[in-house]
The first five atom37 places (N, CA, C, CB, O) and aatype in JSON, in Angstrom:
{
  "aatype": [20, 20, 20, 20, 20, 20, 20, 20, 20, 20, 20, 20, 20, 20, 20, 20, 20, 20, 20, 20, 20, 20, 20, 20, 20, 20, 20, 20, 20, 20, 20, 20, 20, 20, 20, 20, 20, 20, 20, 20, 20, 20, 20, 20, 20, 20, 20, 20, 20, 20, 20, 20, 20, 20, 20, 20, 20, 20, 20, 20, 20, 20, 20, 20, 20, 20, 20, 20, 20, 20, 20, 20, 20, 20, 20, 20, 20, 20, 20, 20, 20, 20, 20],
  "atom_mask": [
    [1, 1, 1, 1, 1],
    [1, 1, 1, 1, 1],
    [1, 1, 1, 1, 1],
    [1, 1, 1, 1, 1],
    [1, 1, 1, 1, 1],
    [1, 1, 1, 1, 1],
    [1, 1, 1, 1, 1],
    [1, 1, 1, 1, 1],
    [1, 1, 1, 1, 1],
    [1, 1, 1, 1, 1],
    [1, 1, 1, 1, 1],
    [1, 1, 1, 1, 1],
    [1, 1, 1, 1, 1],
    [1, 1, 1, 1, 1],
    [1, 1, 1, 1, 1],
    [1, 1, 1, 1, 1],
    [1, 1, 1, 1, 1],
    [1, 1, 1, 1, 1],
    [1, 1, 1, 1, 1],
    [1, 1, 1, 1, 1],
    [1, 1, 1, 1, 1],
    [1, 1, 1, 1, 1],
    [1, 1, 1, 1, 1],
    [1, 1, 1, 1, 1],
    [1, 1, 1, 1, 1],
    [1, 1, 1, 1, 1],
    [1, 1, 1, 1, 1],
    [1, 1, 1, 1, 1],
    [1, 1, 1, 1, 1],
    [1, 1, 1, 1, 1],
    [1, 1, 1, 1, 1],
    [1, 1, 1, 1, 1],
    [1, 1, 1, 1, 1],
    [1, 1, 1, 1, 1],
    [1, 1, 1, 1, 1],
    [1, 1, 1, 1, 1],
    [1, 1, 1, 1, 1],
    [1, 1, 1, 1, 1],
    [1, 1, 1, 1, 1],
    [1, 1, 1, 1, 1],
    [1, 1, 1, 1, 1],
    [1, 1, 1, 1, 1],
    [1, 1, 1, 1, 1],
    [1, 1, 1, 1, 1],
    [1, 1, 1, 1, 1],
    [1, 1, 1, 1, 1],
    [1, 1, 1, 1, 1],
    [1, 1, 1, 1, 1],
    [1, 1, 1, 1, 1],
    [1, 1, 1, 1, 1],
    [1, 1, 1, 1, 1],
    [1, 1, 1, 1, 1],
    [1, 1, 1, 1, 1],
    [1, 1, 1, 1, 1],
    [1, 1, 1, 1, 1],
    [1, 1, 1, 1, 1],
    [1, 1, 1, 1, 1],
    [1, 1, 1, 1, 1],
    [1, 1, 1, 1, 1],
    [1, 1, 1, 1, 1],
    [1, 1, 1, 1, 1],
    [1, 1, 1, 1, 1],
    [1, 1, 1, 1, 1],
    [1, 1, 1, 1, 1],
    [1, 1, 1, 1, 1],
    [1, 1, 1, 1, 1],
    [1, 1, 1, 1, 1],
    [1, 1, 1, 1, 1],
    [1, 1, 1, 1, 1],
    [1, 1, 1, 1, 1],
    [1, 1, 1, 1, 1],
    [1, 1, 1, 1, 1],
    [1, 1, 1, 1, 1],
    [1, 1, 1, 1, 1],
    [1, 1, 1, 1, 1],
    [1, 1, 1, 1, 1],
    [1, 1, 1, 1, 1],
    [1, 1, 1, 1, 1],
    [1, 1, 1, 1, 1],
    [1, 1, 1, 1, 1],
    [1, 1, 1, 1, 1],
    [1, 1, 1, 1, 1],
    [1, 1, 1, 1, 1]
  ],
  "atom_positions": [
    [[47.74, 123.25, 132.83], [48.83, 124.22, 132.27], [49.84, 123.6, 131.21], [49.7, 124.77, 133.49], [49.97, 122.42, 130.9]],
    [[50.36, 124.46, 130.85], [51.1, 124.72, 129.34], [52.18, 123.79, 129.88], [51.67, 126.55, 128.75], [52.63, 123.98, 131.01]],
    [[52.52, 122.96, 129.23], [53.36, 121.57, 129.81], [54.42, 122.18, 128.25], [52.2, 119.32, 129.84], [55.35, 121.38, 128.12]],
    [[54.47, 122.95, 127.49], [55.74, 123.04, 126.81], [56.39, 124.4, 127.21], [55.55, 122.9, 125.25], [57.28, 124.83, 126.48]],
    [[56.14, 124.86, 127.95], [56.89, 125.81, 128.93], [57.88, 125.32, 129.76], [56.05, 126.42, 129.8], [57.86, 124.13, 130.07]],
    [[58.89, 126.19, 130.24], [60.75, 125.84, 130.43], [60.15, 125.16, 132.25], [62.42, 128.06, 130.41], [59.18, 125.48, 132.95]],
    [[61.12, 124.28, 132.43], [60.93, 123.3, 133.55], [61.53, 123.74, 134.63], [61.4, 122.0, 133.31], [62.01, 124.81, 134.26]],
    [[61.81, 123.59, 135.74], [62.86, 123.44, 136.45], [62.38, 122.06, 137.61], [63.25, 125.01, 137.1], [61.24, 122.09, 138.08]],
    [[63.23, 121.05, 137.97], [63.33, 120.35, 138.55], [63.6, 120.2, 140.22], [63.88, 120.04, 137.87], [64.75, 120.21, 140.67]],
    [[62.22, 120.03, 141.18], [62.9, 120.28, 142.34], [62.39, 119.53, 143.76], [62.86, 121.72, 142.45], [61.24, 119.2, 144.04]],
    [[63.58, 119.38, 144.53], [63.2, 118.27, 145.44], [62.58, 118.85, 146.42], [64.26, 117.44, 145.95], [62.82, 120.0, 146.8]],
    [[61.55, 117.91, 147.02], [60.89, 118.38, 148.19], [60.59, 117.68, 148.78], [60.05, 119.0, 148.18], [59.89, 116.8, 148.28]],
    [[60.93, 117.6, 150.31], [60.15, 116.61, 151.01], [58.91, 116.21, 151.58], [60.54, 116.51, 151.63], [58.82, 117.01, 152.52]],
    [[58.15, 115.68, 151.62], [56.93, 115.57, 152.24], [56.56, 114.76, 152.66], [56.18, 115.79, 151.82], [56.99, 113.67, 152.29]],
    [[55.43, 114.85, 153.76], [55.17, 113.93, 154.55], [54.85, 112.53, 153.62], [54.04, 114.46, 155.46], [54.39, 112.48, 152.48]],
    [[55.18, 111.59, 154.35], [54.04, 110.33, 153.68], [52.45, 110.19, 153.35], [54.06, 109.29, 154.55], [51.84, 109.65, 152.43]],
    [[51.99, 111.04, 154.71], [50.63, 110.61, 154.65], [50.29, 112.06, 153.71], [49.75, 110.33, 156.36], [49.08, 111.95, 153.53]],
    [[50.87, 113.76, 152.78], [50.6, 113.88, 152.61], [50.48, 112.95, 151.28], [50.69, 114.65, 153.07], [49.44, 112.53, 150.77]],
    [[51.55, 112.78, 150.93], [52.16, 111.52, 149.52], [50.86, 111.24, 149.35], [53.32, 109.82, 149.87], [50.37, 111.83, 148.38]],
    [[50.16, 110.58, 149.93], [49.45, 109.21, 150.21], [47.91, 110.33, 149.36], [49.4, 108.43, 152.52], [47.14, 110.18, 148.42]],
    [[48.12, 111.21, 150.24], [46.81, 112.18, 150.15], [46.83, 112.54, 148.9], [46.74, 113.5, 151.07], [46.01, 112.06, 148.12]],
    [[48.12, 113.8, 148.33], [47.69, 113.64, 147.48], [47.81, 112.93, 145.61], [47.56, 114.47, 147.82], [47.35, 113.47, 144.6]],
    [[48.4, 111.92, 145.7], [47.88, 110.82, 144.97], [46.53, 110.61, 144.79], [48.29, 109.8, 145.46], [45.99, 110.8, 143.71]],
    [[46.0, 110.25, 145.7], [44.79, 109.68, 146.03], [43.93, 111.19, 145.34], [44.64, 109.2, 147.95], [43.09, 110.88, 144.49]],
    [[43.99, 112.01, 145.48], [43.13, 113.66, 144.63], [43.75, 113.62, 143.25], [43.66, 115.62, 145.47], [43.1, 113.8, 142.21]],
    [[45.08, 113.38, 143.3], [45.75, 113.41, 141.71], [44.7, 112.06, 140.98], [47.97, 112.9, 141.71], [44.4, 112.38, 139.83]],
    [[44.31, 111.18, 141.23], [44.06, 109.92, 140.54], [42.72, 110.42, 140.67], [44.53, 108.39, 141.13], [42.25, 110.43, 139.53]],
    [[41.9, 110.81, 141.46], [40.47, 111.11, 141.27], [40.26, 112.55, 140.14], [39.81, 111.41, 142.93], [39.18, 112.94, 139.7]],
    [[41.18, 112.97, 139.94], [41.26, 114.63, 138.91], [42.27, 114.16, 137.93], [41.99, 116.39, 139.84], [43.0, 114.9, 137.27]],
    [[42.27, 112.06, 137.87], [42.82, 111.76, 136.58], [44.53, 112.72, 135.61], [41.32, 112.04, 135.77], [44.9, 112.97, 134.46]],
    [[45.14, 112.97, 137.41], [46.07, 113.85, 136.34], [47.29, 113.47, 137.48], [45.6, 115.93, 135.96], [47.19, 112.93, 138.58]],
    [[48.41, 113.94, 136.8], [49.41, 113.47, 137.48], [49.83, 113.92, 139.03], [50.36, 113.69, 136.65], [49.03, 114.74, 139.49]],
    [[50.74, 113.62, 139.78], [51.17, 114.61, 141.38], [51.58, 115.24, 140.95], [52.02, 114.35, 142.61], [51.5, 116.38, 141.4]],
    [[52.33, 114.99, 139.76], [53.12, 116.45, 140.13], [52.25, 117.88, 139.69], [54.72, 116.5, 139.19], [52.12, 118.86, 140.42]],
    [[51.64, 117.72, 138.13], [50.94, 118.54, 137.51], [49.4, 119.11, 138.98], [50.46, 117.55, 135.86], [48.89, 120.21, 139.21]],
    [[49.22, 117.92, 139.53], [48.52, 118.42, 140.92], [49.14, 119.74, 141.69], [48.62, 117.18, 142.01], [48.73, 120.88, 141.93]],
    [[50.46, 118.89, 141.96], [50.9, 119.94, 142.91], [51.58, 121.74, 142.27], [52.15, 119.01, 143.75], [51.81, 122.83, 142.79]],
    [[51.69, 121.11, 140.9], [52.24, 122.55, 140.2], [50.78, 123.3, 140.37], [52.89, 122.41, 138.24], [50.8, 124.53, 140.44]],
    [[49.76, 122.73, 140.42], [48.37, 123.94, 140.01], [47.86, 124.31, 141.39], [46.79, 123.2, 138.97], [47.17, 125.33, 141.44]],
    [[48.13, 123.56, 142.68], [47.95, 123.82, 143.93], [48.97, 124.91, 144.34], [48.02, 122.6, 144.69], [48.52, 125.88, 144.95]],
    [[50.0, 124.88, 144.14], [51.08, 126.16, 144.37], [50.44, 126.9, 143.64], [52.67, 126.12, 143.96], [49.73, 127.65, 144.31]],
    [[50.31, 127.12, 142.13], [49.98, 128.65, 141.68], [49.08, 129.2, 142.4], [49.5, 128.86, 140.34], [49.2, 130.2, 143.1]],
    [[47.67, 128.18, 142.12], [46.7, 129.32, 143.14], [46.81, 129.42, 144.36], [45.34, 129.16, 143.2], [46.0, 130.19, 144.86]],
    [[47.79, 128.76, 145.3], [47.66, 128.8, 146.36], [48.27, 130.45, 146.16], [48.29, 127.57, 147.2], [47.49, 131.35, 146.5]],
    [[49.54, 130.82, 145.64], [50.75, 131.96, 145.38], [50.33, 132.83, 144.83], [51.9, 131.67, 144.65], [51.01, 133.85, 144.97]],
    [[49.15, 132.99, 144.0], [48.39, 133.83, 143.39], [49.43, 134.03, 142.02], [48.0, 135.2, 144.38], [49.71, 135.12, 141.52]],
    [[49.98, 132.57, 141.51], [50.14, 133.23, 140.29], [49.76, 132.61, 138.87], [51.43, 133.53, 140.28], [49.21, 131.57, 138.53]],
    [[50.16, 133.43, 138.36], [49.1, 134.04, 136.91], [50.18, 133.74, 135.85], [48.55, 136.1, 136.85], [51.34, 134.13, 135.87]],
    [[49.64, 133.08, 135.05], [50.67, 133.43, 133.4], [49.89, 133.03, 132.13], [52.32, 132.34, 133.22], [49.8, 131.82, 131.93]],
    [[49.54, 133.55, 131.59], [48.6, 134.46, 130.22], [49.25, 132.73, 129.32], [49.57, 136.93, 129.32], [50.44, 132.41, 129.25]],
    [[48.02, 131.88, 128.74], [48.54, 131.19, 127.63], [49.12, 131.88, 126.25], [47.52, 130.39, 127.3], [49.56, 133.03, 126.23]],
    [[49.08, 131.21, 125.35], [50.04, 131.53, 124.42], [48.82, 132.72, 123.13], [50.85, 129.68, 123.7], [49.02, 133.52, 122.22]],
    [[47.43, 132.05, 123.95], [46.53, 132.99, 122.67], [46.2, 134.62, 123.18], [44.7, 132.13, 122.34], [45.96, 135.64, 122.54]],
    [[46.31, 134.37, 124.51], [45.98, 135.63, 125.55], [47.51, 136.53, 125.17], [45.78, 135.0, 127.63], [47.44, 137.71, 124.86]],
    [[48.74, 135.86, 125.24], [50.23, 136.37, 124.84], [49.83, 136.79, 123.68], [51.54, 135.34, 124.74], [49.95, 138.02, 123.72]],
    [[49.25, 136.35, 122.28], [49.37, 137.24, 121.23], [48.51, 138.49, 121.34], [49.08, 136.56, 120.05], [49.06, 139.54, 121.01]],
    [[47.22, 138.55, 121.76], [46.13, 138.99, 122.15], [47.07, 140.33, 122.38], [45.25, 138.17, 123.34], [47.25, 141.17, 121.5]],
    [[47.57, 140.37, 123.58], [48.35, 141.31, 124.39], [49.2, 142.18, 123.66], [49.14, 140.65, 125.32], [49.31, 143.39, 123.83]],
    [[49.96, 141.28, 122.59], [50.79, 141.6, 121.94], [50.44, 142.53, 120.72], [51.32, 140.56, 121.72], [51.19, 143.39, 120.25]],
    [[48.77, 142.13, 120.16], [48.27, 142.86, 118.68], [48.04, 143.89, 119.45], [46.91, 142.3, 117.63], [48.77, 144.85, 119.24]],
    [[46.86, 144.06, 120.68], [46.55, 145.02, 121.41], [47.76, 146.38, 121.73], [46.11, 144.26, 122.57], [47.47, 147.57, 121.66]],
    [[48.82, 145.94, 122.0], [50.08, 147.38, 122.97], [50.27, 147.62, 121.05], [52.43, 146.55, 124.53], [50.04, 148.81, 120.82]],
    [[50.61, 146.89, 119.78], [50.76, 147.4, 118.58], [49.86, 148.63, 118.27], [50.57, 146.37, 117.68], [50.16, 149.82, 118.23]],
    [[48.35, 147.86, 117.99], [47.59, 148.56, 117.93], [47.33, 150.05, 118.86], [46.87, 147.74, 117.95], [46.77, 151.01, 118.32]],
    [[47.62, 150.1, 119.72], [47.77, 151.12, 121.02], [47.94, 152.65, 120.0], [49.54, 150.66, 122.28], [47.15, 153.56, 119.76]],
    [[48.83, 152.48, 119.74], [49.97, 153.72, 119.34], [48.53, 154.39, 117.63], [52.46, 152.61, 118.56], [48.43, 155.59, 117.38]],
    [[48.03, 153.72, 117.13], [46.58, 154.33, 116.56], [45.51, 154.62, 116.89], [46.12, 153.87, 115.92], [44.68, 155.15, 116.15]],
    [[45.36, 154.32, 118.14], [44.47, 154.84, 119.14], [43.92, 156.02, 119.56], [44.84, 154.6, 119.94], [44.47, 156.69, 120.43]],
    [[42.74, 156.41, 118.95], [42.34, 157.91, 119.21], [41.8, 158.44, 120.6], [41.27, 158.23, 118.26], [40.63, 158.22, 120.93]],
    [[42.79, 159.22, 121.5], [42.32, 159.35, 122.62], [41.63, 161.17, 122.68], [43.61, 158.87, 123.65], [41.89, 162.27, 122.19]],
    [[40.89, 160.69, 123.39], [39.74, 161.19, 124.0], [39.65, 162.68, 125.36], [39.27, 159.8, 124.59], [40.0, 162.25, 126.46]],
    [[39.41, 163.63, 125.38], [39.75, 164.27, 126.43], [37.94, 165.2, 126.68], [41.4, 165.3, 126.04], [37.36, 165.45, 127.74]],
    [[37.43, 165.54, 124.9], [36.03, 165.49, 125.84], [35.07, 164.58, 124.9], [35.22, 167.24, 126.18], [35.25, 164.24, 123.73]],
    [[33.78, 164.26, 125.99], [33.25, 163.12, 126.45], [32.03, 163.75, 125.07], [32.86, 162.9, 128.47], [31.09, 162.98, 124.86]],
    [[32.09, 165.02, 124.23], [31.12, 165.62, 123.17], [31.57, 164.7, 121.89], [31.34, 167.45, 122.9], [30.78, 164.2, 121.09]],
    [[33.17, 164.58, 121.86], [33.96, 164.35, 120.48], [33.59, 162.85, 120.47], [35.81, 164.72, 120.44], [32.91, 162.27, 119.63]],
    [[34.16, 162.38, 121.54], [33.91, 160.87, 121.75], [32.44, 160.36, 121.28], [34.09, 160.55, 123.33], [32.45, 159.39, 120.52]],
    [[31.71, 160.68, 121.51], [29.95, 160.73, 121.14], [29.83, 160.9, 119.54], [29.03, 162.3, 121.97], [29.37, 160.29, 118.58]],
    [[30.43, 161.93, 119.8], [29.88, 162.12, 118.22], [30.56, 161.45, 117.53], [29.88, 163.43, 117.57], [30.0, 161.36, 116.44]],
    [[32.13, 160.55, 117.54], [32.59, 159.74, 116.49], [31.72, 158.61, 117.17], [34.34, 159.55, 116.24], [31.44, 157.82, 116.26]],
    [[31.35, 158.32, 117.94], [30.57, 157.0, 118.0], [29.13, 157.06, 117.38], [30.42, 156.55, 119.5], [28.51, 156.04, 117.66]],
    [[28.44, 157.94, 116.64], [27.62, 158.28, 116.12], [27.66, 157.88, 114.53], [27.57, 159.46, 116.5], [26.83, 157.27, 113.85]],
    [[28.83, 158.41, 114.2], [29.32, 158.15, 112.83], [29.27, 156.43, 112.07], [30.87, 158.66, 112.96], [29.69, 156.25, 110.93]]
  ]
}
């Protein structure tokens, strides 16, 4: 996950046994418990956030979209592709 993004601190009460389980999982994966929990929550909730490279690509594509030629006739599309 992107560690440079804005963060919000939140306090959550969980069972001690679950906490120990999460600590063990995090240790196995060589990561912090916080990172593990954030990743698990994102996956479970379907949260997806594009990384910086993807965000830049999206911006570029949106700028170039205005210059794209649209086709309503497939033959004209194939003619242009054959050029």
